[in-house]
N, C-alpha and C positions, 0 to 999 in steps of 0.2 A: 211279215204279215202276222196278225195276232187273232187268236180265237180263245175265248174264255180266259183271257189274261196270259195265254201261253203263246210263245213265238213258234212259228213253223216256216219251213221253206216252201217256196212255190214248187209246183210239180217239176218244172224244167230244172230248177236249181237242185232239187232233190236227186234227180237222175244223174246230173253232172257230178254231184258229190259222190254218189254211189259208184259210178264208173271210175272216178279217181281213187276211191278207197279200194276197189277191186284190183286196179292196176298196181297200186302201192303194195297191197297185201301180196300179190303175186311176185313182185320184185323181192320183197323180204323173204318169202317162202323159198324162192329159187336160191337166194343167198344161204339160207339155212340148209338146204339140201347140199349145196356145194361144200359147206363147212362140214356137214356130216360125212360126205364122201371122202373128204381129205383125211378123215380119221379111220378109214377102212382100208383093208388090204385087198385092193381091187383085182389082184392077180389070183387070189385064192378066196374069192367071195362065195359064201354060201348064203342063200337068201330064203326067206320065208314069205309066202304071199297069202293074202286073204282078201276077200271082198265082202262088202255089205251093201244091201239094197235099201232104197227108200221105203219100200213096202214088200210084203210077202209075195204078192202076185201083181203082175202088170206094173212093175216099178217104173218110175220116171227117171231114176238115176241109180248108178252103181259106183261105189267108191272102192278102188282097187289099191291096196297098199303093198309095198315091197320093203321088207325089213332085213337088215344084215344080221344073221344069226350070232355072229361073234360079238359085235358091239351093241346090238339091240337098238341101233339107230335107224331112223327112217331113211331108206335109200331113194324111194320114189313114191309118188301118189298120182293116180290117174282117175279122173272122174268122167264117166260116160253118162251122157244125158240123152233124152229123146231128141234134143236139138241136133246132136251129132251122131245118132245111131237110130236105125229104123227096124231092127230085128226084134226077136223075142227077148224080154227082159232077162230070162234065164241064161241067155247067151252073152250078156253084157260083160261078164267076167272073162270069158274067152276072148272077146274083142279087146278088152283092156290088156290082157296078157299078150295078145298079138302086137298091140301098139307098143307095149313095154319092150318086147324082144326086138322089134324093128328099130325102135329109137336107140336101144342099147347097142345094137350092132353098128349103127352109124357113128356112135361116140366111141 
């Protein structure tokens, strides 16, 4: 389709493309994390954690990062959104930490 001489995708094609890009990005990101972890001493791991919110109050999302102190490489990243969390936005960091600890124990 064209408008003002510019091509654009139909809405359905756009959403299919976006879903594909998100899936491909996630695969590449997981490979990157795996590569990072292979460079870490997992038996003597010391981590640094931090979180950032989409806004100061009533945030819609929180990005929780885990970094290896020795290598300074990203160990994990967890994003909490209103889609998968219903509590106060100030508690999103604690929820992400709980998810991180639970998933790390399984692996």
